[in-house]
C-alpha positions as CSV (number, residue, x, y, z in Angstrom):
1,X,19.8,209.0,88.0
2,X,20.2,206.7,84.5
3,X,23.7,207.6,85.0
4,X,24.1,205.8,88.1
5,X,22.1,202.8,87.1
6,X,24.2,202.1,84.1
7,X,27.3,202.3,86.6
8,X,25.3,199.8,88.8
9,X,24.5,197.5,86.2
10,X,27.9,197.6,84.7
11,X,29.6,196.4,88.1
12,X,26.9,193.9,88.6
13,X,27.5,192.5,85.4
14,X,31.4,192.2,86.1
15,X,30.7,191.4,89.4
16,X,28.5,188.2,88.0
17,X,31.2,187.1,85.8
18,X,33.7,187.1,88.5
19,X,31.9,184.6,89.9
20,X,31.0,182.6,86.9
21,X,34.9,182.2,86.2
22,X,36.1,181.2,89.4
23,X,34.3,178.2,89.9
24,X,35.0,177.5,86.1
25,X,39.0,178.1,86.9
26,X,38.5,176.0,90.2
27,X,37.6,173.3,88.0
28,X,40.1,173.5,85.4
29,X,42.8,173.2,88.2
30,X,41.2,170.3,89.7
31,X,40.8,168.5,86.2
32,X,44.6,169.4,85.6
33,X,45.7,168.4,89.1
34,X,44.2,164.9,88.5
35,X,45.2,164.5,84.8
36,X,49.1,165.0,86.6
37,X,48.6,162.7,89.2
38,X,47.2,160.2,86.0
39,X,50.5,160.7,84.3
40,X,53.0,160.3,87.3
41,X,54.0,156.7,87.3
42,X,53.9,154.3,90.0
43,X,56.5,153.8,92.9
44,X,57.9,151.2,91.7
45,X,57.2,147.6,94.5
46,X,60.4,145.0,94.7
47,X,59.3,141.7,96.3
48,X,62.2,140.8,98.6
49,X,61.8,136.5,99.7
50,X,64.4,134.8,101.9
51,X,64.4,131.3,101.9
52,X,65.5,132.0,105.9
53,X,64.6,135.7,107.9
54,X,61.6,137.8,106.7
55,X,63.0,140.9,108.4
56,X,66.0,143.1,107.1
57,X,67.1,143.6,110.6
58,X,69.1,141.7,113.1
59,X,72.0,139.6,111.6
60,X,70.9,140.0,108.1
61,X,70.9,144.0,109.0
62,X,74.1,144.1,107.3
63,X,73.0,142.1,104.0
64,X,70.6,144.3,103.3
65,X,72.7,147.4,104.0
66,X,74.5,146.6,101.3
67,X,71.6,146.0,98.4
68,X,70.0,149.1,99.5
69,X,73.3,151.1,98.9
70,X,73.5,148.9,95.5
71,X,69.8,150.8,94.8
72,X,71.0,154.0,95.6
73,X,74.3,154.1,93.8
74,X,72.7,152.8,90.2
75,X,69.6,154.9,90.6
76,X,69.0,157.2,93.5
77,X,66.2,154.7,94.7
78,X,65.6,155.1,98.4
79,X,63.7,152.8,100.0
80,X,60.4,154.4,101.5
81,X,60.8,157.5,99.4
82,X,61.2,156.6,95.5
83,X,60.6,153.2,96.0
84,X,58.8,150.3,98.5
85,X,60.4,146.8,99.5
86,X,58.1,144.0,100.4
87,X,60.2,141.4,102.7
88,X,59.5,138.2,102.8
89,X,60.7,134.7,104.6
90,X,60.5,131.4,105.2
91,X,62.3,130.7,108.1
92,X,64.3,128.1,106.6
93,X,60.8,126.3,106.1
94,X,61.6,126.0,102.2
95,X,58.2,124.5,101.4
96,X,57.0,127.9,102.1
97,X,58.6,129.4,99.4
98,X,55.5,129.2,96.5
99,X,53.2,130.7,99.4
100,X,55.1,133.7,99.6
101,X,56.2,134.2,96.2
102,X,52.5,134.0,95.3
103,X,51.5,136.6,97.5
104,X,54.7,138.7,96.1
105,X,53.4,137.8,92.5
106,X,49.3,138.8,93.8
107,X,50.3,142.4,94.8
108,X,52.0,143.1,91.2
109,X,55.6,143.5,92.4
110,X,58.2,145.1,89.4
111,X,60.4,142.5,90.0
112,X,61.7,139.9,92.5
113,X,65.0,139.5,94.3
114,X,65.3,135.7,95.4
115,X,67.9,135.4,98.5
116,X,68.9,132.9,100.5
117,X,70.6,130.4,98.3
118,X,69.6,128.7,94.9
119,X,66.2,127.1,96.8
120,X,64.5,130.6,96.7
121,X,65.7,131.2,92.8
122,X,64.3,128.2,91.5
123,X,61.0,128.3,93.4
124,X,60.6,132.2,91.8
125,X,61.7,131.1,88.5
126,X,59.0,128.2,88.7
127,X,56.0,130.8,90.0
128,X,56.6,133.6,87.0
129,X,58.0,133.5,83.6
130,X,57.6,137.4,82.9
131,X,58.6,139.3,86.5
132,X,62.2,140.1,86.5
133,X,63.7,137.7,88.9
134,X,67.7,138.4,90.7
135,X,68.9,135.7,92.6
136,X,72.4,135.2,94.4
137,X,73.6,131.3,93.9
138,X,76.1,129.3,95.5
139,X,75.4,126.6,93.1
140,X,76.1,127.2,89.5
141,X,72.7,129.0,88.3
142,X,73.1,127.0,84.3
143,X,73.2,123.5,85.9
144,X,70.0,125.0,88.4
145,X,68.5,125.8,85.1
146,X,67.9,129.3,86.1
147,X,69.8,130.9,83.3
148,X,70.7,129.5,79.5
149,X,74.6,130.9,80.4
150,X,76.1,132.8,82.4
151,X,77.0,135.6,79.7
152,X,73.6,135.6,78.2
153,X,71.1,134.6,80.9
154,X,68.1,134.6,78.5
155,X,64.8,134.6,80.3
156,X,63.7,136.5,83.2
157,X,66.5,135.9,85.7
158,X,70.0,136.7,86.3
159,X,71.9,137.5,89.4
160,X,75.0,136.8,90.9
161,X,76.7,133.4,91.6
162,X,79.2,133.0,94.7
163,X,80.7,129.9,94.0
164,X,80.1,128.6,97.7
165,X,79.6,124.6,96.2
166,X,83.2,125.1,94.5
167,X,84.9,126.4,97.2
168,X,84.2,124.2,99.9
169,X,86.7,122.2,98.9
170,X,89.1,125.0,99.1
171,X,88.0,125.6,102.7
172,X,88.6,122.1,103.2
173,X,92.5,121.9,102.4
174,X,92.9,125.5,104.6
175,X,91.0,123.7,107.5
176,X,93.4,120.6,106.7
177,X,96.6,122.9,106.8
178,X,95.6,124.3,110.0
179,X,94.7,121.0,111.8
180,X,97.2,118.9,109.9
181,X,97.0,115.8,112.3
182,X,93.1,115.4,111.6
183,X,91.9,112.0,110.9
184,X,87.6,112.6,110.4
185,X,86.3,116.0,108.9
186,X,82.7,117.0,110.2
187,X,80.5,118.6,107.5
188,X,77.2,120.3,108.5
189,X,74.7,120.5,105.9
190,X,71.2,120.7,105.8
191,X,69.5,118.1,104.1
192,X,66.1,119.9,103.2
193,X,68.8,122.4,100.7
194,X,68.3,121.6,96.9
195,X,71.9,120.5,96.5
196,X,73.3,119.1,99.5
197,X,74.0,115.9,97.3
198,X,76.3,118.0,94.9
199,X,78.3,120.1,97.7
200,X,78.6,116.6,100.0
201,X,80.0,114.9,97.0
202,X,82.5,117.9,96.2
203,X,83.6,117.9,100.2
204,X,83.7,113.9,100.0
205,X,86.4,113.7,97.0
206,X,88.2,115.9,98.9
207,X,88.4,114.5,102.1
208,X,89.5,110.9,100.2
209,X,92.5,112.7,98.1
210,X,93.9,114.1,101.8
211,X,92.9,110.0,103.1
212,X,90.7,112.2,105.8
213,X,87.3,110.2,106.6
214,X,84.5,112.5,106.1
215,X,81.4,112.3,108.8
216,X,77.9,114.2,107.3
217,X,76.0,115.9,110.0
218,X,72.1,117.1,109.0
219,X,71.0,120.1,110.5
220,X,67.3,121.6,108.8
221,X,66.0,123.2,112.7
222,X,67.4,125.6,114.9
223,X,67.2,122.3,117.7
224,X,69.4,119.6,115.6
225,X,72.6,122.1,116.1
226,X,73.2,120.5,119.6
227,X,72.4,117.0,118.4
228,X,74.8,117.7,115.3
229,X,77.6,119.0,117.4
230,X,77.3,116.3,120.1
231,X,77.5,113.7,117.3
232,X,80.6,114.9,116.0
233,X,82.0,114.9,119.6
234,X,81.3,111.1,120.1
235,X,82.5,110.4,116.6
236,X,85.4,111.8,117.0
237,X,85.6,114.6,114.7
238,X,88.9,116.6,114.4
239,X,88.1,119.5,112.3
240,X,84.4,120.9,111.1
241,X,83.4,122.4,107.9
242,X,80.0,124.4,107.7
243,X,77.8,124.3,104.7
244,X,77.2,127.6,103.1
245,X,73.6,126.7,103.0
246,X,71.4,129.8,103.6
247,X,69.8,128.7,106.9
248,X,73.1,128.4,108.9
249,X,73.8,132.1,108.3
250,X,71.7,134.0,110.3
251,X,72.1,131.1,112.8
252,X,75.7,131.8,113.0
253,X,76.1,132.9,116.8
254,X,74.7,129.8,117.8
255,X,77.0,127.4,115.4
256,X,80.3,129.6,116.8
257,X,79.5,129.1,119.9
258,X,78.7,125.5,119.9
259,X,82.4,125.4,117.6
260,X,84.0,126.9,120.8
261,X,82.0,124.3,123.4
262,X,83.2,121.5,121.9
263,X,86.2,122.8,121.0
264,X,86.1,121.8,117.3
265,X,88.1,123.9,114.9
266,X,85.2,125.0,112.1
267,X,85.7,126.5,108.2
268,X,83.2,128.8,107.3
269,X,81.7,130.2,104.0
270,X,81.8,134.1,104.6
271,X,83.6,136.2,107.3
272,X,80.4,136.9,109.2
273,X,80.8,133.7,111.0
274,X,84.6,134.9,111.6
275,X,83.6,137.7,113.1
276,X,81.4,136.6,115.4
277,X,84.1,134.5,116.4
278,X,84.1,131.5,114.2
279,X,87.8,130.2,113.8
280,X,88.3,130.8,109.6
281,X,86.8,131.3,106.7
282,X,87.2,131.7,103.1
283,X,85.0,132.9,100.5
284,X,84.1,136.2,98.4
285,X,82.6,138.9,100.1
286,X,78.8,138.3,100.8
287,X,78.2,142.0,100.8
288,X,79.6,142.9,97.9
289,X,76.9,139.7,96.4
290,X,74.2,142.0,97.9
291,X,75.6,145.0,96.5
292,X,75.5,143.9,93.0
293,X,71.5,143.1,93.5
294,X,70.9,146.6,94.4
295,X,72.6,147.5,91.2
296,X,71.1,145.0,88.8
297,X,67.8,146.1,90.4
298,X,68.2,149.7,89.9
299,X,69.1,149.1,86.3
300,X,65.8,146.7,85.7
301,X,63.5,149.7,87.4
302,X,64.5,152.0,84.8
303,X,64.0,149.4,82.4
304,X,67.2,147.5,81.6
305,X,65.9,143.7,81.0
306,X,67.2,140.5,82.9
307,X,68.1,138.4,79.5
308,X,70.5,141.1,78.4
309,X,72.6,141.1,82.5
310,X,75.1,138.6,82.6
311,X,75.5,137.0,85.6
312,X,78.5,138.5,88.1
313,X,81.1,136.5,89.3
314,X,83.0,137.5,92.1
315,X,86.9,138.6,91.9
316,X,87.9,138.7,95.4
317,X,87.9,136.0,98.1
318,X,88.6,136.7,101.5
319,X,90.7,134.4,104.1
320,X,89.7,135.6,107.7
321,X,91.4,134.1,110.2
322,X,90.5,134.6,114.3
323,X,93.7,134.8,115.6
324,X,92.3,134.3,119.1
325,X,89.9,131.9,118.7
326,X,92.7,130.3,117.0
327,X,95.1,130.5,120.0
328,X,92.3,129.3,122.5
329,X,92.0,126.0,120.0
330,X,95.7,125.7,120.9
331,X,96.5,125.9,116.8
332,X,99.3,127.4,115.3
333,X,98.7,129.1,111.7
334,X,101.4,127.7,109.2
335,X,103.4,130.8,107.2
336,X,101.7,129.3,103.7
337,X,98.5,130.1,105.3
338,X,99.1,133.3,107.0
339,X,99.9,134.8,103.5
340,X,97.3,136.9,102.2
341,X,95.0,136.3,105.2
342,X,93.3,138.6,107.2
343,X,93.6,138.6,111.2
344,X,91.4,139.5,113.2
345,X,90.4,139.2,117.0
């Protein structure tokens, strides 16, 4: 009996130790799990603010696709997996930008992408001196106070300069070659832009050199476009130049349709207008600019500083002509313009 009793006591002790060990092991595993979770880096949050659209879909979808491709190419960042993007858009109401930026800063974004022209970047720069800012600027970013220089930005901002304002004169010259008998050129601008006077001054100088009259048309709301084109018609404008302001780009279908209705030969800043039926565009590929922002964003997420990333400049400029639209307007593309041009139907 004594041996039986000793055996029972032996197994009872083993069982008790096992019961004590299991909770201890569970607690240790839980503690390890919590510790490991605490050490995992937070998923980076990108604040994407635009002076125009608030949604990444619709007409701006190709631009957002280019930005997201840049994130993947530069660092394997995929939205919804290892990076989160918060979108905000002012819908063309630029006075809303400070509020939108304040909201993104409150959410402690890792970096801010300020799209839709230099106006977004200027407001972003005023809102924070510490959060990295990436911009696409049509106006000289140095003169706009965004960077110290193109090669050495300094501060917390860098990005891409697409020369929109500087290229307005070149677009006018090409337009005049297609409509050589022009006397009056209309120029559609957004009066709420941060640099309309600079852009107008450039085009005014170019029209004066060509012996042309300049008619400035303003539009800052969708309802303004009809009145602007009607005014161009009343004042016998022979052709139209459209500003590169970001307010216009998402509304290109409306602008192209009005140009067709009024029979007005028109030159645009981006090929997306020509893809929508516009007559002609000249400028760098805007999708390239957004792809560059994605590449820079991935580098910043990996630890790079904006001050060390030079402002990117385009090296390719596309002249795109819609052959069908040219024919509908009864125009002929001179041989000198045909050289180097891409024709689409």
